[in-house]
DOVEX-806494 format. One line per 8 residues: number of its first residue (from 0); their letters; for each residue z, x, y of C-alpha. Coordinates in nm, 2 decimals, m for minus. Layout:
N
NUM) A) Z,X,Y | ...
This chain:
387
0) MASFSELI) m14.90,2.76,0.06 | m14.81,3.12,m0.01 | m15.07,3.37,m0.14 | m15.01,3.56,m0.46 | m14.93,3.88,m0.26 | m14.68,3.69,m0.05 | m14.53,3.54,m0.36 | m14.48,3.89,m0.51
8) ERVKDEIV) m14.33,4.02,m0.18 | m14.08,3.73,m0.19 | m14.00,3.80,m0.55 | m13.94,4.17,m0.48 | m13.70,4.07,m0.20 | m13.50,3.87,m0.45 | m13.47,4.14,m0.72 | m13.35,4.50,m0.74
16) ETDPDAVY) m13.61,4.77,m0.76 | m13.57,5.13,m0.87 | m13.80,5.43,m0.87 | m13.93,5.66,m1.16 | m13.69,5.95,m1.07 | m13.39,5.72,m1.09 | m13.51,5.58,m1.42 | m13.56,5.93,m1.56
24) ELQQSDTD) m13.21,6.02,m1.46 | m13.08,5.71,m1.61 | m13.26,5.79,m1.93 | m13.10,6.13,m1.95 | m12.75,6.00,m1.89 | m12.50,5.86,m2.14 | m12.55,5.50,m2.00 | m12.63,5.22,m2.25
32) ARIIDVRE) m12.92,5.09,m2.03 | m13.22,4.94,m2.20 | m13.57,5.02,m2.08 | m13.82,4.75,m2.16 | m14.20,4.78,m2.13 | m14.35,4.44,m2.04 | m14.71,4.53,m2.06 | m14.96,4.43,m2.33
40) RDEFVEGH) m14.97,4.60,m2.66 | m15.29,4.80,m2.60 | m15.13,4.94,m2.28 | m14.81,5.03,m2.47 | m14.98,5.22,m2.75 | m15.18,5.43,m2.51 | m14.85,5.57,m2.38 | m14.51,5.47,m2.27
48) IEGAEFIP) m14.16,5.59,m2.17 | m13.98,5.75,m2.47 | m13.73,5.50,m2.61 | m13.86,5.20,m2.43 | m13.86,4.87,m2.61 | m14.19,4.68,m2.61 | m14.17,4.31,m2.52 | m14.48,4.17,m2.35
56) RGLLDLKI) m14.39,3.97,m2.04 | m14.52,3.65,m2.20 | m14.27,3.68,m2.48 | m13.98,3.82,m2.28 | m13.78,3.50,m2.23 | m13.82,3.42,m2.60 | m13.71,3.76,m2.73 | m13.48,3.91,m2.48
64) ENTVPDKE) m13.16,3.75,m2.61 | m13.21,3.90,m2.95 | m13.31,4.24,m2.81 | m13.03,4.25,m2.55 | m12.76,3.99,m2.63 | m12.51,4.14,m2.38 | m12.62,3.99,m2.04 | m12.41,4.25,m1.85
72) RPIVLYCA) m12.60,4.54,m2.01 | m12.82,4.73,m1.76 | m13.19,4.66,m1.80 | m13.49,4.84,m1.65 | m13.82,4.67,m1.67 | m14.16,4.83,m1.60 | m14.53,4.74,m1.62 | m14.84,4.92,m1.51
80) GGTRSALA) m14.79,4.89,m1.13 | m14.46,4.70,m1.07 | m14.59,4.35,m1.03 | m14.54,4.20,m1.38 | m14.20,4.38,m1.41 | m14.09,4.22,m1.08 | m14.17,3.87,m1.20 | m14.00,3.95,m1.54
88) ARTLVELG) m13.69,4.07,m1.36 | m13.66,3.74,m1.17 | m13.69,3.56,m1.51 | m13.41,3.76,m1.66 | m13.19,3.70,m1.35 | m13.25,3.33,m1.40 | m13.15,3.36,m1.76 | m12.82,3.50,m1.66
96) YSDVRSMA) m12.87,3.88,m1.68 | m12.66,4.04,m1.41 | m12.79,4.40,m1.40 | m13.17,4.40,m1.40 | m13.40,4.63,m1.22 | m13.78,4.66,m1.19 | m13.94,5.01,m1.17 | m14.15,5.02,m0.85
104) GGFTAWKR) m14.50,5.16,m0.91 | m14.47,5.10,m1.28 | m14.60,5.34,m1.55 | m14.86,5.47,m1.31 | m14.59,5.60,m1.07 | m14.40,5.73,m1.38 | m14.69,5.95,m1.48 | m14.77,6.05,m1.12
112) SGHPVHIP) m14.41,6.18,m1.09 | m14.47,6.41,m1.39 | m14.22,6.25,m1.63 | m14.29,6.27,m2.00 | m14.51,6.02,m2.17 | m14.47,5.92,m2.54 | m14.79,5.83,m2.73 | m14.68,5.65,m3.05
120) KTLSQEQL) m14.82,5.63,m3.39 | m15.00,5.30,m3.39 | m15.05,5.04,m3.67 | m15.40,4.96,m3.78 | m15.51,4.60,m3.78 | m15.47,4.59,m4.16 | m15.11,4.71,m4.12 | m15.05,4.46,m3.85
128) NRYSRHLL) m15.15,4.19,m4.09 | m14.96,4.33,m4.39 | m14.63,4.38,m4.21 | m14.66,4.08,m3.97 | m14.34,3.92,m4.10 | m14.15,4.24,m4.02 | m14.31,4.26,m3.68 | m14.17,3.91,m3.60
136) IPEVGEKG) m13.81,4.03,m3.65 | m13.68,4.17,m3.32 | m13.45,4.42,m3.49 | m13.75,4.56,m3.68 | m14.06,4.51,m3.48 | m14.34,4.77,m3.45 | m14.08,5.05,m3.38 | m13.89,4.98,m3.70
144) QTKLLDAK) m14.20,4.94,m3.91 | m14.33,5.27,m3.79 | m14.01,5.44,m3.90 | m14.06,5.29,m4.25 | m14.42,5.42,m4.26 | m14.29,5.76,m4.17 | m14.00,5.75,m4.42 | m13.98,5.97,m4.73
152) VLMLGAGG) m13.76,5.81,m5.01 | m13.69,5.98,m5.34 | m13.61,5.76,m5.65 | m13.41,5.90,m5.94 | m13.56,5.70,m6.22 | m13.84,5.44,m6.26 | m13.61,5.23,m6.48 | m13.40,4.92,m6.43
160) LGSPAAYY) m13.28,5.01,m6.08 | m13.56,5.22,m5.97 | m13.83,4.97,m6.05 | m13.72,4.68,m5.82 | m13.61,4.93,m5.55 | m13.94,5.12,m5.55 | m14.15,4.81,m5.57 | m13.99,4.64,m5.27
168) LAAAGVGK) m13.98,4.96,m5.07 | m14.35,5.00,m5.13 | m14.40,4.64,m5.02 | m14.20,4.71,m4.71 | m14.42,5.00,m4.61 | m14.22,5.31,m4.69 | m14.48,5.57,m4.65 | m14.38,5.82,m4.92
176) IGIIDSDV) m14.20,5.75,m5.24 | m14.10,6.02,m5.49 | m14.02,5.93,m5.85 | m13.83,6.15,m6.09 | m13.85,6.04,m6.45 | m13.94,6.24,m6.77 | m13.95,5.93,m7.00 | m14.24,5.72,m7.13
184) VDRSNLQR) m14.27,5.35,m7.12 | m14.10,5.18,m7.42 | m14.13,4.81,m7.51 | m13.75,4.78,m7.48 | m13.79,4.87,m7.11 | m14.00,4.57,m7.02 | m13.70,4.32,m7.02 | m13.59,4.47,m6.68
192) QILHTDDR) m13.82,4.76,m6.56 | m14.08,4.56,m6.36 | m14.29,4.86,m6.26 | m14.43,4.87,m6.62 | m14.64,4.65,m6.84 | m14.70,4.60,m7.21 | m15.04,4.77,m7.21 | m14.87,5.09,m7.07
200) VGIPKVDS) m14.63,5.14,m7.36 | m14.63,5.51,m7.44 | m14.76,5.65,m7.11 | m14.53,5.84,m6.87 | m14.32,5.62,m6.65 | m14.42,5.81,m6.34 | m14.78,5.73,m6.40 | m14.71,5.37,m6.47
208) AEQTIKSL) m14.50,5.34,m6.16 | m14.77,5.50,m5.95 | m15.03,5.25,m6.08 | m14.81,4.95,m6.00 | m14.71,5.08,m5.65 | m15.07,5.17,m5.55 | m15.19,4.83,m5.67 | m14.94,4.66,m5.44
216) NPDVEVVK) m14.98,4.89,m5.14 | m15.26,5.15,m5.15 | m15.12,5.32,m4.84 | m14.80,5.45,m5.01 | m14.81,5.81,m5.11 | m14.65,5.85,m5.45 | m14.51,6.19,m5.55 | m14.44,6.23,m5.93
224) YEEWLTSD) m14.18,6.45,m6.09 | m14.23,6.41,m6.47 | m13.93,6.63,m6.55 | m13.55,6.62,m6.61 | m13.34,6.67,m6.30 | m13.14,6.99,m6.35 | m12.92,7.23,m6.15 | m13.23,7.46,m6.15
232) NVLDIFEG) m13.47,7.22,m5.99 | m13.26,6.97,m5.79 | m13.27,7.16,m5.46 | m13.64,7.22,m5.47 | m13.71,6.85,m5.55 | m13.46,6.70,m5.30 | m13.55,6.92,m5.00 | m13.74,6.73,m4.73
240) WDVVVDGG) m13.66,6.37,m4.84 | m13.49,6.13,m4.60 | m13.29,5.92,m4.86 | m13.22,5.95,m5.23 | m13.19,5.64,m5.44 | m12.97,5.70,m5.75 | m13.08,5.49,m6.04 | m12.94,5.72,m6.30
248) DNFATRYL) m12.76,5.59,m6.61 | m12.53,5.88,m6.69 | m12.24,6.06,m6.52 | m12.39,6.41,m6.54 | m12.69,6.31,m6.33 | m12.48,6.11,m6.08 | m12.26,6.41,m6.01 | m12.56,6.64,m5.98
256) INDACVHL) m12.73,6.40,m5.73 | m12.41,6.36,m5.53 | m12.35,6.74,m5.50 | m12.71,6.81,m5.40 | m12.72,6.53,m5.15 | m12.39,6.64,m4.99 | m12.52,7.00,m4.97 | m12.85,6.90,m4.81
264) GIPNVHGS) m12.70,6.62,m4.59 | m12.91,6.35,m4.75 | m12.78,5.99,m4.78 | m12.74,5.88,m5.14 | m12.79,5.51,m5.21 | m12.60,5.46,m5.54 | m12.63,5.18,m5.79 | m12.51,5.11,m6.14
272) VFRFEGQV) m12.51,4.82,m6.39 | m12.33,4.72,m6.70 | m12.40,4.41,m6.90 | m12.34,4.13,m6.64 | m12.19,4.35,m6.36 | m12.33,4.59,m6.10 | m12.23,4.78,m5.80 | m12.39,4.95,m5.50
280) TTFASEYG) m12.28,5.17,m5.21 | m12.42,5.44,m4.99 | m12.26,5.78,m5.00 | m12.33,5.96,m4.68 | m12.06,6.22,m4.60 | m12.26,6.34,m4.30 | m12.18,6.00,m4.14 | m11.81,6.04,m4.22
288) GPCYRCLY) m11.82,5.84,m4.54 | m11.70,5.94,m4.89 | m11.91,6.09,m5.16 | m11.93,6.00,m5.53 | m11.66,6.25,m5.62 | m11.42,6.08,m5.38 | m11.46,5.77,m5.58 | m11.47,5.94,m5.92
296) PEPPPPEL) m11.31,6.29,m5.90 | m11.35,6.32,m6.28 | m11.58,6.13,m6.52 | m11.42,5.88,m6.76 | m11.43,5.95,m7.13 | m11.77,5.87,m7.28 | m11.63,5.59,m7.50 | m11.52,5.41,m7.18
304) APSCQEAG) m11.85,5.44,m7.01 | m12.13,5.35,m7.25 | m12.49,5.35,m7.12 | m12.71,5.04,m7.10 | m12.88,5.16,m7.42 | m12.55,5.14,m7.59 | m12.39,4.84,m7.42 | m12.69,4.64,m7.30
312) VLGVLPGI) m12.76,4.48,m6.97 | m12.88,4.14,m6.86 | m13.24,4.19,m6.76 | m13.22,4.04,m6.41 | m12.91,4.22,m6.31 | m13.08,4.55,m6.22 | m13.31,4.35,m6.01 | m13.02,4.23,m5.80
320) IGLLQAIE) m12.86,4.57,m5.76 | m13.19,4.75,m5.71 | m13.29,4.52,m5.43 | m12.96,4.58,m5.26 | m13.03,4.95,m5.29 | m13.37,4.88,m5.12 | m13.20,4.70,m4.84 | m12.97,4.99,m4.79
328) VIKLVADL) m13.26,5.23,m4.76 | m13.44,5.01,m4.51 | m13.12,4.99,m4.30 | m13.08,5.37,m4.30 | m13.44,5.44,m4.23 | m13.49,5.18,m3.95 | m13.14,5.22,m3.81 | m13.05,4.85,m3.88
336) GEPLTGRL) m12.71,4.68,m3.93 | m12.42,4.84,m4.11 | m12.49,5.05,m4.43 | m12.25,5.03,m4.71 | m12.10,5.37,m4.62 | m11.73,5.35,m4.71 | m11.78,5.02,m4.89 | m11.85,4.94,m5.25
344) LTFDGLKS) m12.02,4.61,m5.31 | m11.97,4.47,m5.67 | m12.15,4.18,m5.83 | m12.03,3.97,m6.13 | m12.33,3.79,m6.27 | m12.13,3.55,m6.49 | m11.94,3.43,m6.19 | m12.22,3.48,m5.93
352) EFRELKLR) m11.95,3.65,m5.72 | m11.97,3.94,m5.48 | m11.67,4.15,m5.39 | m11.63,4.43,m5.14 | m11.39,4.73,m5.19 | m11.31,4.98,m4.92 | m11.37,5.34,m5.01 | m11.20,5.63,m4.83
360) RDPGCEVC) m11.31,5.99,m4.80 | m11.09,6.23,m4.99 | m10.98,6.50,m4.75 | m10.93,6.74,m5.04 | m11.27,6.66,m5.21 | m11.41,6.98,m5.36 | m11.76,6.88,m5.24 | m11.75,6.69,m4.92
368) AEDAEFTG) m11.42,6.80,m4.75 | m11.47,6.97,m4.41 | m11.36,7.30,m4.55 | m11.54,7.28,m4.88 | m11.78,7.56,m4.96 | m12.09,7.52,m5.17 | m12.07,7.77,m5.46 | m12.36,7.63,m5.66
376) FIDYEVFC) m12.38,7.36,m5.93 | m12.16,7.34,m6.23 | m12.24,7.27,m6.59 | m12.25,6.89,m6.56 | m12.30,6.83,m6.93 | m11.98,7.01,m7.01 | m11.80,6.85,m6.71 | m11.88,6.50,m6.83
384) NVG) m11.82,6.59,m7.20 | m12.18,6.50,m7.30 | m12.46,6.68,m7.47
């Protein structure tokens, strides 16, 4: 019967090994190789190769097909000294992966060779418990959850759309949420604005929103802007945020948000509702998609675009659209799936029907065209014939 050392030597004869210098060169190249750390979590958080995926060897055969579905994609495995990664490499070969290598000497050899080590932000035990269902999703995992915790998301409004979006983003662990709203809680808001409660009628919405969010997730930092968004303050407020969520209910504000986001290069997750219908999209011209002005070069006459206060809205509808906006934010922040850039998703509540419309960037758009120059903000109230 072979000893363990003899078994390892046999395994290493059956697999392909590489060295830290070759892995570093591979990392710096344009190849689509995946580097996977098969150590235990406590080893990983003490330091690892930048960009490496963390899958403990004991879970590798269960998770690898979700992490790397293409079995011809190059994979480099490493552990502390090269033993566990060798065994893991043989497992992947047996699962049908055709280009698998184990890094000889493991992470110890990597550090000894002087290559950079990444020490990640780690989740506390409380966070591991709170976000455990996210951590089970291969596409999210600890890496994606850390991105959410580091994210800064600015909400325009703590109303019908902003309420569900902010509430679920807080639950998901977005670390910093800004809220712009100059209004106070009114009893007529409570049919749809779930951040607020009856005993808070008359208090500023930003204060009510903060109380609800902090009650749900004390770790979330809430930044309050109890003021109107105007051409004078928009750049100061928007600067430094990762994503803006447009929950506005008037065209003047939507155009202002759009123009500021294009100028600053911030994705704008837009939503709107009317009676039984709603729509959502992501305007991100920096990713090649259209902006709000590509869709609406000019605002419609006020009589053709009444607000919810004038036309009404089914209370649950903003919940549906607001949650779709929250999903868009999570995808953008954690780099998941396909955001709605260049696509407008509409929802008809009476028919329970979704439709998707393609949106194209206007090459002559005054705001997002390649040759467009920012000359400042216009008088949006006059532009939209309001005020």
